[in-house]
N, C-alpha and C positions, 0 to 999 in steps of 0.2 A: 465433543465439538472441538475443532481446531481453531486456534487463534493465531493471527499474524502479529509477531512482535517486531517492532521497528526501533532501531538505535538502542539495542541492548536493554529494552524495557521502557524506554522513554514513552512509547506508545504501544498499546495493545488493542487489536481489533478482532472482533468476530463477525461484524457486519461490514460488508463491502461499501455500502453507501456512506457509513460513518467514516471509514478509512479515507475514501475519496475526498470528502468534504474537509476533513481535518488536514490531510496532507497537502491539498491544494492551498489551503490557507497558510499553513506553516512553512511550506517550501516554495510556494508560488508557482506550482506546476500549471502549465497551459500549453496550448499548441496541438498540432495534429497527432503526434505520438501519444500525448496525454489523453486526448479525446478517444483514441483507439483503446487505450487501457480502460477508460471509463465505460465505453460501450461494451467491453468484454464482460463486465460484471463478475470477474474472476479474481479471487485473492492471489492465486498463484501467478497470474499474469502481472498483477500489480507488484508482487514481490520481485519478479524478474526485472521489471521496469526500475524499481528502486535500487536493486543491486547494480544494474547497469549504470545508474547515476551515482554510485558510490555510497549508497545508504545501506547499513547493516540490517538484514532481515532474517527471520527464522520463523518456523511454525512450531507451536507447542500445543499439547493436548490441554484443553480447558477443563 
């Protein structure tokens, strides 16, 4: 299983819903672009969004 690693290991997610909840709380994400990411249900789209916002992300094998 792949996991999304955010900020060099500060956060690690295998479940999309957990990632969305945590990142929205920690970084204050909201708005139309964020809602589109949430609606996607896709960790890769989430990763792209975070990278575009200057947040370090990578995928690792769990």
